[in-house]
A tleap script that builds the chain and sets N, CA, C and O, in Angstrom:
source leaprc.protein.ff14SB
mol = sequence {
  NMET LYS LYS GLU GLU VAL PRO GLN ASP ASN
  GLY TYR LEU VAL LYS GLY SER PHE ARG GLU
  LEU CYS TYR ALA VAL ASP LYS ASP GLY ASN
  TYR VAL THR GLU HIE THR THR GLY TRP THR
  PRO LYS THR ILE ALA LEU SER ASN ALA ILE
  ASP GLU ILE ASN GLU ARG VAL GLU LYS ALA
  LYS GLN LYS VAL LEU ALA ASN GLN SER SER
  PRO ILE GLU TYR PHE MET GLU VAL ASN LYS
  MET ASP VAL SER ILE LEU ALA SER TYR VAL
  GLY MET TRP ASN TRP GLN VAL LYS ARG HIE
  PHE LYS PRO LEU VAL PHE LYS LYS LEU LYS
  LEU LYS THR LEU GLN LYS TYR ALA GLU VAL
  PHE GLU ILE THR THR GLU GLU LEU THR GLN
  MET ALA CTYR
}
set mol.1.N position { 27.359 13.224 4.721 }
set mol.1.CA position { 28.193 12.281 5.631 }
set mol.1.C position { 29.405 11.638 4.827 }
set mol.1.O position { 29.541 11.856 3.623 }
set mol.2.N position { 30.028 11.066 5.344 }
set mol.2.CA position { 31.454 10.469 4.919 }
set mol.2.C position { 31.144 9.178 4.483 }
set mol.2.O position { 30.332 8.483 5.093 }
set mol.3.N position { 31.824 8.736 3.302 }
set mol.3.CA position { 31.411 7.286 3.019 }
set mol.3.C position { 31.811 6.265 3.989 }
set mol.3.O position { 31.296 5.163 3.799 }
set mol.4.N position { 32.667 6.380 5.059 }
set mol.4.CA position { 32.801 5.054 6.133 }
set mol.4.C position { 31.769 5.497 6.803 }
set mol.4.O position { 31.449 4.609 7.593 }
set mol.5.N position { 30.943 6.582 6.921 }
set mol.5.CA position { 30.140 6.860 8.029 }
set mol.5.C position { 28.643 6.231 7.721 }
set mol.5.O position { 27.777 6.019 8.569 }
set mol.6.N position { 28.550 5.983 6.291 }
set mol.6.CA position { 27.210 5.182 5.899 }
set mol.6.C position { 26.718 4.190 6.740 }
set mol.6.O position { 27.331 3.153 6.995 }
set mol.7.N position { 25.585 4.499 7.191 }
set mol.7.CA position { 24.871 3.664 8.080 }
set mol.7.C position { 24.593 2.226 7.419 }
set mol.7.O position { 24.161 2.133 6.270 }
set mol.8.N position { 24.900 0.998 8.311 }
set mol.8.CA position { 24.434 -0.456 7.750 }
set mol.8.C position { 24.131 -1.162 8.950 }
set mol.8.O position { 24.686 -2.177 9.370 }
set mol.9.N position { 23.069 -0.435 9.527 }
set mol.9.CA position { 22.384 -1.160 10.507 }
set mol.9.C position { 21.217 -2.008 10.044 }
set mol.9.O position { 20.472 -1.589 9.158 }
set mol.10.N position { 21.033 -3.202 10.622 }
set mol.10.CA position { 20.200 -3.978 10.235 }
set mol.10.C position { 18.625 -3.496 10.234 }
set mol.10.O position { 18.085 -3.015 11.231 }
set mol.11.N position { 17.949 -3.700 8.933 }
set mol.11.CA position { 16.539 -3.237 8.792 }
set mol.11.C position { 15.845 -4.021 7.589 }
set mol.11.O position { 16.321 -5.006 7.026 }
set mol.12.N position { 14.799 -3.486 7.341 }
set mol.12.CA position { 14.012 -4.091 6.343 }
set mol.12.C position { 14.815 -4.622 5.134 }
set mol.12.O position { 14.550 -5.595 4.427 }
set mol.13.N position { 15.679 -3.911 5.068 }
set mol.13.CA position { 16.444 -4.194 3.674 }
set mol.13.C position { 17.108 -5.202 3.533 }
set mol.13.O position { 17.265 -5.785 2.461 }
set mol.14.N position { 17.642 -5.574 4.753 }
set mol.14.CA position { 18.763 -6.868 5.063 }
set mol.14.C position { 17.837 -8.075 4.805 }
set mol.14.O position { 18.329 -9.080 4.291 }
set mol.15.N position { 16.666 -8.045 5.094 }
set mol.15.CA position { 15.483 -9.258 5.302 }
set mol.15.C position { 15.442 -9.472 3.813 }
set mol.15.O position { 15.402 -10.654 3.470 }
set mol.16.N position { 15.444 -8.557 2.850 }
set mol.16.CA position { 15.514 -9.308 1.608 }
set mol.16.C position { 16.646 -9.315 0.986 }
set mol.16.O position { 16.557 -9.642 -0.197 }
set mol.17.N position { 17.520 -9.107 1.310 }
set mol.17.CA position { 19.136 -8.879 0.898 }
set mol.17.C position { 19.346 -7.722 -0.185 }
set mol.17.O position { 20.238 -7.622 -1.027 }
set mol.18.N position { 18.146 -6.783 0.110 }
set mol.18.CA position { 18.213 -5.617 -0.821 }
set mol.18.C position { 19.377 -4.577 -0.028 }
set mol.18.O position { 19.635 -4.570 1.175 }
set mol.19.N position { 20.020 -3.656 -1.182 }
set mol.19.CA position { 20.615 -2.358 -0.326 }
set mol.19.C position { 20.275 -1.169 -0.846 }
set mol.19.O position { 20.065 -1.133 -2.058 }
set mol.20.N position { 20.163 -0.111 -0.164 }
set mol.20.CA position { 19.841 1.164 -0.746 }
set mol.20.C position { 21.038 1.946 -1.144 }
set mol.20.O position { 22.137 1.915 -0.591 }
set mol.21.N position { 20.645 2.731 -2.292 }
set mol.21.CA position { 21.858 3.636 -2.746 }
set mol.21.C position { 21.542 5.034 -2.138 }
set mol.21.O position { 20.501 5.686 -2.214 }
set mol.22.N position { 22.683 5.313 -1.533 }
set mol.22.CA position { 22.970 6.905 -1.050 }
set mol.22.C position { 23.846 7.619 -1.326 }
set mol.22.O position { 24.843 6.936 -1.557 }
set mol.23.N position { 24.076 8.871 -1.459 }
set mol.23.CA position { 25.292 9.650 -1.572 }
set mol.23.C position { 26.071 9.614 -0.187 }
set mol.23.O position { 25.682 9.302 0.939 }
set mol.24.N position { 27.311 10.045 -0.661 }
set mol.24.CA position { 28.176 10.383 0.312 }
set mol.24.C position { 29.646 10.918 0.022 }
set mol.24.O position { 30.024 10.849 -1.148 }
set mol.25.N position { 30.469 11.421 0.929 }
set mol.25.CA position { 31.628 12.211 0.591 }
set mol.25.C position { 32.865 11.266 0.691 }
set mol.25.O position { 32.968 10.525 1.668 }
set mol.26.N position { 33.876 11.274 -0.369 }
set mol.26.CA position { 34.900 10.661 -0.067 }
set mol.26.C position { 35.937 11.025 0.520 }
set mol.26.O position { 35.759 12.130 1.034 }
set mol.27.N position { 36.893 10.642 0.684 }
set mol.27.CA position { 38.185 11.230 1.535 }
set mol.27.C position { 38.409 12.606 0.811 }
set mol.27.O position { 38.531 13.600 1.526 }
set mol.28.N position { 38.474 12.741 -0.559 }
set mol.28.CA position { 38.685 13.689 -1.675 }
set mol.28.C position { 37.834 15.109 -1.523 }
set mol.28.O position { 38.165 16.222 -1.932 }
set mol.29.N position { 36.632 14.718 -0.804 }
set mol.29.CA position { 35.574 15.345 -1.014 }
set mol.29.C position { 34.543 15.546 -2.324 }
set mol.29.O position { 33.783 16.474 -2.597 }
set mol.30.N position { 34.767 14.586 -2.854 }
set mol.30.CA position { 33.592 14.190 -3.741 }
set mol.30.C position { 32.722 13.464 -3.418 }
set mol.30.O position { 32.798 12.651 -2.497 }
set mol.31.N position { 31.443 13.716 -4.377 }
set mol.31.CA position { 29.997 13.008 -3.906 }
set mol.31.C position { 30.469 11.434 -4.674 }
set mol.31.O position { 31.360 11.235 -5.500 }
set mol.32.N position { 29.826 10.784 -4.257 }
set mol.32.CA position { 29.985 9.000 -4.237 }
set mol.32.C position { 28.927 8.324 -3.591 }
set mol.32.O position { 28.514 8.488 -2.443 }
set mol.33.N position { 28.455 7.376 -4.653 }
set mol.33.CA position { 27.230 6.658 -4.082 }
set mol.33.C position { 27.934 5.582 -3.501 }
set mol.33.O position { 28.860 4.881 -3.911 }
set mol.34.N position { 27.220 5.614 -2.349 }
set mol.34.CA position { 27.643 3.803 -1.220 }
set mol.34.C position { 26.044 3.216 -1.259 }
set mol.34.O position { 24.978 3.791 -1.481 }
set mol.35.N position { 26.306 2.109 -1.010 }
set mol.35.CA position { 25.086 1.136 -0.586 }
set mol.35.C position { 25.221 1.325 1.204 }
set mol.35.O position { 26.166 1.734 1.878 }
set mol.36.N position { 23.856 0.839 1.604 }
set mol.36.CA position { 23.483 1.084 2.960 }
set mol.36.C position { 22.496 -0.177 3.241 }
set mol.36.O position { 21.716 -0.422 2.320 }
set mol.37.N position { 22.437 -0.870 4.199 }
set mol.37.CA position { 21.555 -2.001 4.490 }
set mol.37.C position { 20.721 -1.468 5.169 }
set mol.37.O position { 19.676 -2.068 5.418 }
set mol.38.N position { 20.970 -0.138 5.672 }
set mol.38.CA position { 19.829 0.129 6.485 }
set mol.38.C position { 19.991 1.151 7.431 }
set mol.38.O position { 21.210 1.305 7.502 }
set mol.39.N position { 19.299 2.146 8.405 }
set mol.39.CA position { 19.502 3.238 8.931 }
set mol.39.C position { 18.472 3.155 10.034 }
set mol.39.O position { 17.300 3.280 9.679 }
set mol.40.N position { 18.838 2.876 11.901 }
set mol.40.CA position { 17.849 2.825 12.500 }
set mol.40.C position { 16.422 3.481 12.538 }
set mol.40.O position { 15.364 2.859 12.632 }
set mol.41.N position { 16.586 4.963 12.440 }
set mol.41.CA position { 15.496 6.083 12.132 }
set mol.41.C position { 14.764 5.600 11.125 }
set mol.41.O position { 13.587 5.375 11.407 }
set mol.42.N position { 15.181 5.328 9.817 }
set mol.42.CA position { 14.354 5.055 9.042 }
set mol.42.C position { 13.725 3.479 8.676 }
set mol.42.O position { 12.783 3.182 7.941 }
set mol.43.N position { 14.543 2.691 9.412 }
set mol.43.CA position { 13.825 1.390 9.976 }
set mol.43.C position { 12.728 1.451 10.710 }
set mol.43.O position { 11.775 0.701 10.496 }
set mol.44.N position { 12.739 2.454 11.770 }
set mol.44.CA position { 11.743 2.801 12.910 }
set mol.44.C position { 10.342 3.101 12.047 }
set mol.44.O position { 9.334 2.403 11.948 }
set mol.45.N position { 10.621 4.252 11.529 }
set mol.45.CA position { 9.666 4.809 10.639 }
set mol.45.C position { 9.010 4.108 9.462 }
set mol.45.O position { 7.828 4.299 9.174 }
set mol.46.N position { 9.669 3.438 8.914 }
set mol.46.CA position { 8.866 2.392 8.054 }
set mol.46.C position { 8.335 0.813 8.574 }
set mol.46.O position { 7.655 0.078 7.858 }
set mol.47.N position { 8.729 0.513 9.770 }
set mol.47.CA position { 8.324 -0.253 10.510 }
set mol.47.C position { 6.883 0.091 11.289 }
set mol.47.O position { 6.217 -0.906 11.563 }
set mol.48.N position { 6.310 1.423 11.690 }
set mol.48.CA position { 5.394 1.967 11.911 }
set mol.48.C position { 4.539 2.218 10.904 }
set mol.48.O position { 3.329 2.001 10.976 }
set mol.49.N position { 5.235 2.773 9.735 }
set mol.49.CA position { 3.920 2.752 8.467 }
set mol.49.C position { 3.579 1.364 7.882 }
set mol.49.O position { 2.488 1.404 7.313 }
set mol.50.N position { 4.078 0.332 7.848 }
set mol.50.CA position { 4.090 -0.915 7.553 }
set mol.50.C position { 2.704 -1.323 8.595 }
set mol.50.O position { 1.623 -1.704 8.145 }
set mol.51.N position { 2.983 -1.165 9.921 }
set mol.51.CA position { 2.167 -1.527 11.030 }
set mol.51.C position { 0.723 -0.657 10.990 }
set mol.51.O position { -0.310 -1.198 11.383 }
set mol.52.N position { 0.722 0.580 10.542 }
set mol.52.CA position { -0.379 1.385 10.169 }
set mol.52.C position { -1.143 0.809 9.284 }
set mol.52.O position { -2.333 0.600 9.520 }
set mol.53.N position { -0.520 0.450 8.057 }
set mol.53.CA position { -1.221 -0.100 6.955 }
set mol.53.C position { -1.637 -1.415 7.306 }
set mol.53.O position { -2.709 -1.716 6.782 }
set mol.54.N position { -1.142 -2.274 8.010 }
set mol.54.CA position { -1.892 -3.657 8.557 }
set mol.54.C position { -3.170 -3.375 9.333 }
set mol.54.O position { -4.268 -3.926 9.251 }
set mol.55.N position { -2.742 -2.354 10.125 }
set mol.55.CA position { -3.908 -2.091 10.848 }
set mol.55.C position { -5.018 -1.570 9.973 }
set mol.55.O position { -6.173 -1.947 10.172 }
set mol.56.N position { -4.746 -0.801 9.103 }
set mol.56.CA position { -5.818 -0.507 8.285 }
set mol.56.C position { -6.751 -1.646 7.594 }
set mol.56.O position { -7.969 -1.822 7.541 }
set mol.57.N position { -5.845 -2.199 7.190 }
set mol.57.CA position { -6.298 -3.805 6.048 }
set mol.57.C position { -6.996 -4.366 7.184 }
set mol.57.O position { -8.208 -4.397 6.970 }
set mol.58.N position { -6.729 -4.730 8.094 }
set mol.58.CA position { -7.350 -5.637 9.280 }
set mol.58.C position { -8.956 -4.973 9.547 }
set mol.58.O position { -9.993 -5.615 9.387 }
set mol.59.N position { -8.863 -3.377 10.041 }
set mol.59.CA position { -10.011 -2.926 10.096 }
set mol.59.C position { -11.187 -2.811 8.893 }
set mol.59.O position { -12.393 -3.012 9.030 }
set mol.60.N position { -10.471 -2.431 7.688 }
set mol.60.CA position { -11.403 -2.752 6.787 }
set mol.60.C position { -11.982 -4.219 6.206 }
set mol.60.O position { -12.982 -4.411 5.515 }
set mol.61.N position { -11.054 -5.140 6.699 }
set mol.61.CA position { -11.556 -6.676 6.678 }
set mol.61.C position { -12.627 -6.780 7.795 }
set mol.61.O position { -13.806 -7.023 7.537 }
set mol.62.N position { -12.218 -6.611 8.877 }
set mol.62.CA position { -13.666 -6.758 9.693 }
set mol.62.C position { -14.911 -5.961 9.518 }
set mol.62.O position { -16.013 -6.394 9.853 }
set mol.63.N position { -14.670 -4.495 8.854 }
set mol.63.CA position { -15.914 -3.768 8.322 }
set mol.63.C position { -16.584 -4.874 7.178 }
set mol.63.O position { -17.778 -4.919 6.878 }
set mol.64.N position { -15.970 -5.370 6.865 }
set mol.64.CA position { -16.773 -6.040 5.186 }
set mol.64.C position { -17.344 -7.431 6.056 }
set mol.64.O position { -18.503 -7.798 5.863 }
set mol.65.N position { -16.595 -8.056 6.868 }
set mol.65.CA position { -17.190 -9.243 7.346 }
set mol.65.C position { -18.565 -8.940 8.336 }
set mol.65.O position { -19.521 -9.712 8.410 }
set mol.66.N position { -18.439 -7.607 9.095 }
set mol.66.CA position { -19.505 -7.602 9.622 }
set mol.66.C position { -20.889 -6.810 9.180 }
set mol.66.O position { -21.858 -6.415 9.829 }
set mol.67.N position { -20.434 -6.744 7.359 }
set mol.67.CA position { -21.510 -6.090 6.343 }
set mol.67.C position { -21.602 -4.758 6.681 }
set mol.67.O position { -22.678 -4.161 6.652 }
set mol.68.N position { -20.271 -4.101 7.088 }
set mol.68.CA position { -20.473 -2.409 7.264 }
set mol.68.C position { -19.749 -1.900 6.530 }
set mol.68.O position { -19.380 -0.745 6.742 }
set mol.69.N position { -19.305 -2.637 5.394 }
set mol.69.CA position { -18.484 -2.036 4.200 }
set mol.69.C position { -18.368 -2.974 3.064 }
set mol.69.O position { -18.131 -4.128 3.422 }
set mol.70.N position { -18.463 -2.803 1.897 }
set mol.70.CA position { -18.217 -3.812 0.818 }
set mol.70.C position { -16.610 -3.888 0.776 }
set mol.70.O position { -15.839 -3.034 1.216 }
set mol.71.N position { -16.264 -5.152 0.122 }
set mol.71.CA position { -14.872 -5.351 -0.480 }
set mol.71.C position { -14.006 -4.610 -1.173 }
set mol.71.O position { -12.868 -4.973 -1.469 }
set mol.72.N position { -14.697 -3.167 -1.556 }
set mol.72.CA position { -13.882 -2.271 -2.242 }
set mol.72.C position { -13.166 -1.618 -1.581 }
set mol.72.O position { -12.060 -1.245 -1.971 }
set mol.73.N position { -13.738 -1.309 -0.263 }
set mol.73.CA position { -12.787 -0.703 1.105 }
set mol.73.C position { -11.546 -1.536 1.300 }
set mol.73.O position { -10.400 -1.091 1.234 }
set mol.74.N position { -11.893 -2.839 1.557 }
set mol.74.CA position { -10.993 -3.617 1.741 }
set mol.74.C position { -9.814 -3.927 0.459 }
set mol.74.O position { -8.621 -3.964 0.760 }
set mol.75.N position { -10.150 -4.089 -0.622 }
set mol.75.CA position { -8.950 -4.006 -1.252 }
set mol.75.C position { -8.368 -2.637 -1.678 }
set mol.75.O position { -7.301 -2.542 -2.285 }
set mol.76.N position { -9.001 -1.767 -1.383 }
set mol.76.CA position { -8.255 -0.256 -1.631 }
set mol.76.C position { -7.368 -0.316 -0.479 }
set mol.76.O position { -6.188 -0.402 -0.819 }
set mol.77.N position { -7.552 -0.298 0.690 }
set mol.77.CA position { -6.533 -0.585 1.659 }
set mol.77.C position { -5.551 -1.786 1.453 }
set mol.77.O position { -4.380 -1.592 1.780 }
set mol.78.N position { -5.857 -2.852 1.009 }
set mol.78.CA position { -4.676 -3.824 0.925 }
set mol.78.C position { -3.869 -3.119 -0.465 }
set mol.78.O position { -2.653 -3.313 -0.472 }
set mol.79.N position { -4.383 -2.400 -1.524 }
set mol.79.CA position { -3.322 -2.137 -2.543 }
set mol.79.C position { -2.993 -0.588 -2.009 }
set mol.79.O position { -3.106 0.182 -2.963 }
set mol.80.N position { -2.646 0.061 -0.862 }
set mol.80.CA position { -2.346 0.999 -0.602 }
set mol.80.C position { -3.037 2.278 -1.192 }
set mol.80.O position { -2.270 3.239 -1.254 }
set mol.81.N position { -4.294 2.502 -1.632 }
set mol.81.CA position { -4.792 3.501 -1.913 }
set mol.81.C position { -5.508 4.338 -0.996 }
set mol.81.O position { -5.306 4.228 0.213 }
set mol.82.N position { -6.272 5.110 -1.431 }
set mol.82.CA position { -6.911 5.989 -0.768 }
set mol.82.C position { -8.142 6.537 -1.779 }
set mol.82.O position { -7.903 6.811 -2.955 }
set mol.83.N position { -9.561 6.672 -1.159 }
set mol.83.CA position { -10.453 7.304 -2.200 }
set mol.83.C position { -10.441 7.958 -3.366 }
set mol.83.O position { -11.186 7.739 -4.321 }
set mol.84.N position { -9.378 8.966 -3.270 }
set mol.84.CA position { -8.900 9.734 -4.405 }
set mol.84.C position { -8.067 9.029 -5.546 }
set mol.84.O position { -8.285 9.175 -6.749 }
set mol.85.N position { -7.139 8.289 -5.024 }
set mol.85.CA position { -6.476 7.543 -6.216 }
set mol.85.C position { -7.460 6.314 -6.695 }
set mol.85.O position { -7.395 5.990 -7.881 }
set mol.86.N position { -8.244 5.711 -5.947 }
set mol.86.CA position { -8.937 4.842 -6.648 }
set mol.86.C position { -9.856 5.267 -7.512 }
set mol.86.O position { -9.860 4.708 -8.609 }
set mol.87.N position { -10.770 6.251 -7.277 }
set mol.87.CA position { -11.512 7.099 -7.979 }
set mol.87.C position { -10.671 7.561 -9.261 }
set mol.87.O position { -11.162 7.187 -10.326 }
set mol.88.N position { -9.644 8.211 -9.335 }
set mol.88.CA position { -9.047 8.496 -10.440 }
set mol.88.C position { -8.512 7.059 -11.017 }
set mol.88.O position { -8.392 7.187 -12.235 }
set mol.89.N position { -8.190 5.903 -10.652 }
set mol.89.CA position { -7.987 4.656 -11.219 }
set mol.89.C position { -9.239 4.172 -12.147 }
set mol.89.O position { -9.023 3.769 -13.290 }
set mol.90.N position { -10.446 4.225 -11.653 }
set mol.90.CA position { -11.589 3.553 -11.860 }
set mol.90.C position { -12.280 5.091 -12.829 }
set mol.90.O position { -13.444 4.931 -13.197 }
set mol.91.N position { -11.915 5.860 -13.045 }
set mol.91.CA position { -12.725 6.950 -13.855 }
set mol.91.C position { -13.788 7.252 -13.115 }
set mol.91.O position { -14.761 7.355 -13.862 }
set mol.92.N position { -14.114 7.475 -11.809 }
set mol.92.CA position { -15.093 7.773 -11.143 }
set mol.92.C position { -15.200 9.043 -10.191 }
set mol.92.O position { -14.068 9.452 -9.933 }
set mol.93.N position { -15.996 9.642 -9.710 }
set mol.93.CA position { -15.644 10.432 -8.643 }
set mol.93.C position { -15.849 9.943 -7.315 }
set mol.93.O position { -16.463 8.925 -6.994 }
set mol.94.N position { -15.097 11.025 -6.346 }
set mol.94.CA position { -14.884 10.044 -4.996 }
set mol.94.C position { -16.092 9.844 -4.143 }
set mol.94.O position { -16.040 8.939 -3.309 }
set mol.95.N position { -17.303 10.652 -4.250 }
set mol.95.CA position { -18.516 10.438 -4.100 }
set mol.95.C position { -19.013 9.006 -4.366 }
set mol.95.O position { -19.617 8.341 -3.524 }
set mol.96.N position { -18.744 8.636 -5.458 }
set mol.96.CA position { -19.220 7.665 -6.075 }
set mol.96.C position { -18.677 6.241 -5.469 }
set mol.96.O position { -19.361 5.241 -5.250 }
set mol.97.N position { -17.317 6.402 -5.263 }
set mol.97.CA position { -16.595 5.079 -4.797 }
set mol.97.C position { -16.618 5.072 -3.500 }
set mol.97.O position { -16.393 3.993 -2.953 }
set mol.98.N position { -16.882 6.220 -2.693 }
set mol.98.CA position { -17.495 5.863 -1.322 }
set mol.98.C position { -19.049 5.658 -1.068 }
set mol.98.O position { -19.509 5.774 0.068 }
set mol.99.N position { -19.643 5.427 -1.887 }
set mol.99.CA position { -20.890 4.958 -2.158 }
set mol.99.C position { -21.225 3.776 -2.421 }
set mol.99.O position { -22.270 3.208 -2.105 }
set mol.100.N position { -20.038 3.238 -3.209 }
set mol.100.CA position { -19.939 1.785 -3.511 }
set mol.100.C position { -19.400 0.829 -2.451 }
set mol.100.O position { -19.408 -0.397 -2.563 }
set mol.101.N position { -18.865 1.617 -1.265 }
set mol.101.CA position { -18.516 1.236 -0.234 }
set mol.101.C position { -19.653 0.275 0.752 }
set mol.101.O position { -19.413 -0.620 1.563 }
set mol.102.N position { -20.867 0.831 0.337 }
set mol.102.CA position { -22.104 0.841 1.098 }
set mol.102.C position { -22.521 -0.990 0.624 }
set mol.102.O position { -22.735 -1.306 -0.546 }
set mol.103.N position { -22.554 -1.754 1.510 }
set mol.103.CA position { -22.930 -3.038 1.116 }
set mol.103.C position { -24.211 -3.057 0.299 }
set mol.103.O position { -24.253 -3.816 -0.670 }
set mol.104.N position { -24.928 -2.538 0.501 }
set mol.104.CA position { -26.364 -2.614 -0.248 }
set mol.104.C position { -26.199 -1.849 -1.798 }
set mol.104.O position { -27.033 -1.978 -2.693 }
set mol.105.N position { -25.190 -1.191 -1.887 }
set mol.105.CA position { -25.425 -0.389 -3.293 }
set mol.105.C position { -23.970 -1.389 -3.927 }
set mol.105.O position { -23.952 -1.355 -5.158 }
set mol.106.N position { -23.253 -1.910 -3.551 }
set mol.106.CA position { -22.265 -2.610 -3.967 }
set mol.106.C position { -23.143 -3.767 -4.548 }
set mol.106.O position { -23.214 -4.013 -5.752 }
set mol.107.N position { -23.769 -4.413 -3.621 }
set mol.107.CA position { -24.438 -5.879 -4.467 }
set mol.107.C position { -25.509 -5.666 -5.655 }
set mol.107.O position { -26.131 -6.570 -6.212 }
set mol.108.N position { -25.613 -4.058 -5.974 }
set mol.108.CA position { -26.397 -3.810 -7.117 }
set mol.108.C position { -25.607 -3.306 -8.287 }
set mol.108.O position { -26.145 -3.010 -9.354 }
set mol.109.N position { -24.115 -3.199 -8.028 }
set mol.109.CA position { -23.190 -2.938 -9.056 }
set mol.109.C position { -23.102 -3.792 -10.242 }
set mol.109.O position { -23.043 -5.019 -10.165 }
set mol.110.N position { -23.093 -3.085 -11.427 }
set mol.110.CA position { -23.019 -3.957 -12.595 }
set mol.110.C position { -21.905 -4.253 -12.858 }
set mol.110.O position { -20.982 -3.516 -12.513 }
set mol.111.N position { -21.644 -5.639 -13.675 }
set mol.111.CA position { -20.450 -6.364 -13.665 }
set mol.111.C position { -19.588 -5.491 -14.635 }
set mol.111.O position { -18.541 -6.082 -14.902 }
set mol.112.N position { -19.690 -4.316 -15.225 }
set mol.112.CA position { -18.824 -3.595 -15.804 }
set mol.112.C position { -18.295 -2.664 -14.721 }
set mol.112.O position { -17.081 -2.467 -14.772 }
set mol.113.N position { -18.938 -2.083 -13.798 }
set mol.113.CA position { -18.384 -1.346 -12.618 }
set mol.113.C position { -17.341 -2.398 -12.122 }
set mol.113.O position { -16.159 -2.124 -11.913 }
set mol.114.N position { -17.881 -3.574 -11.964 }
set mol.114.CA position { -17.035 -4.393 -10.894 }
set mol.114.C position { -15.877 -4.931 -11.585 }
set mol.114.O position { -15.088 -5.570 -10.889 }
set mol.115.N position { -15.609 -4.787 -12.898 }
set mol.115.CA position { -14.926 -5.362 -13.693 }
set mol.115.C position { -13.430 -4.430 -13.534 }
set mol.115.O position { -12.243 -4.665 -13.310 }
set mol.116.N position { -14.459 -3.031 -13.848 }
set mol.116.CA position { -13.362 -1.899 -13.359 }
set mol.116.C position { -12.348 -1.883 -12.097 }
set mol.116.O position { -11.121 -1.782 -12.135 }
set mol.117.N position { -13.093 -1.997 -11.102 }
set mol.117.CA position { -12.554 -2.240 -9.778 }
set mol.117.C position { -11.496 -3.420 -9.541 }
set mol.117.O position { -10.522 -3.448 -8.788 }
set mol.118.N position { -12.108 -4.602 -10.620 }
set mol.118.CA position { -11.157 -5.789 -10.500 }
set mol.118.C position { -9.738 -5.632 -10.959 }
set mol.118.O position { -8.769 -6.213 -10.472 }
set mol.119.N position { -9.726 -4.486 -12.295 }
set mol.119.CA position { -8.948 -4.884 -12.935 }
set mol.119.C position { -7.818 -3.837 -12.287 }
set mol.119.O position { -6.600 -4.007 -12.344 }
set mol.120.N position { -8.583 -2.591 -11.591 }
set mol.120.CA position { -7.403 -1.845 -10.623 }
set mol.120.C position { -6.738 -2.492 -9.547 }
set mol.120.O position { -5.567 -2.218 -9.286 }
set mol.121.N position { -7.409 -3.352 -8.884 }
set mol.121.CA position { -7.016 -4.375 -7.874 }
set mol.121.C position { -6.319 -5.484 -8.214 }
set mol.121.O position { -5.820 -6.243 -7.382 }
set mol.122.N position { -6.232 -5.670 -9.765 }
set mol.122.CA position { -5.290 -6.934 -10.107 }
set mol.122.C position { -6.095 -8.227 -9.685 }
set mol.122.O position { -5.467 -9.265 -9.481 }
set mol.123.N position { -7.183 -8.198 -9.576 }
set mol.123.CA position { -8.082 -9.644 -9.116 }
set mol.123.C position { -9.345 -9.923 -10.175 }
set mol.123.O position { -9.604 -9.322 -11.218 }
set mol.124.N position { -9.859 -10.748 -9.711 }
set mol.124.CA position { -10.784 -11.502 -10.682 }
set mol.124.C position { -12.113 -10.813 -10.284 }
set mol.124.O position { -11.870 -10.322 -9.181 }
set mol.125.N position { -13.528 -10.493 -10.650 }
set mol.125.CA position { -14.503 -10.128 -10.502 }
set mol.125.C position { -15.115 -11.240 -9.395 }
set mol.125.O position { -16.193 -10.925 -8.892 }
set mol.126.N position { -14.715 -12.090 -9.116 }
set mol.126.CA position { -14.928 -13.467 -8.255 }
set mol.126.C position { -14.803 -13.068 -7.023 }
set mol.126.O position { -15.648 -12.921 -6.140 }
set mol.127.N position { -13.365 -12.861 -7.041 }
set mol.127.CA position { -12.268 -12.536 -5.671 }
set mol.127.C position { -12.817 -11.376 -5.130 }
set mol.127.O position { -12.890 -11.244 -3.908 }
set mol.128.N position { -13.301 -10.323 -6.079 }
set mol.128.CA position { -13.875 -9.119 -5.459 }
set mol.128.C position { -15.243 -9.218 -4.692 }
set mol.128.O position { -15.502 -8.685 -3.614 }
set mol.129.N position { -16.198 -10.131 -5.581 }
set mol.129.CA position { -17.652 -10.088 -4.944 }
set mol.129.C position { -17.443 -11.214 -3.924 }
set mol.129.O position { -18.418 -11.265 -3.174 }
set mol.130.N position { -16.533 -12.112 -3.639 }
set mol.130.CA position { -16.842 -13.432 -2.770 }
set mol.130.C position { -15.454 -13.008 -1.802 }
set mol.130.O position { -15.040 -14.031 -1.257 }
set mol.131.N position { -14.901 -12.200 -1.560 }
set mol.131.CA position { -13.883 -11.696 -0.918 }
set mol.131.C position { -13.056 -12.325 -0.325 }
set mol.131.O position { -12.998 -12.466 0.897 }
set mol.132.N position { -12.114 -12.900 -1.372 }
set mol.132.CA position { -11.256 -14.329 -1.475 }
set mol.132.C position { -10.293 -13.333 -0.839 }
set mol.132.O position { -10.197 -12.225 -1.368 }
set mol.133.N position { -9.445 -13.667 0.434 }
set mol.133.CA position { -8.656 -13.195 1.358 }
set mol.133.C position { -7.260 -14.171 0.936 }
set mol.133.O position { -6.214 -14.061 1.575 }
savepdb mol mol.pdb
quit
């Protein structure tokens, strides 16, 4: 796209006074960098993704409050992780992490295991066990 055609739509980038760097072609046909405040299709896609993340976090929160899951699932969603990523960060197998989602299993976890999760989530073990939102 030409330098003067770089979109400057209002989007998520404008809210934080951020601009994104992109490449464009100047009048001589050379590639140059140009700042953009947003592009409507990208803003819509980003908005949809953020809405989906928020829904997943709320669903996980409700499951924990209903004693259907452990806080590990909630904090995993808050931190935008999936089971595979979380398992790799805590040095466990996927099945172990999934098992720790069970409230009865979670209540029996050793402090060392809880500390691994807390470290990954950048919270204290108290926050993890007390489900501090």
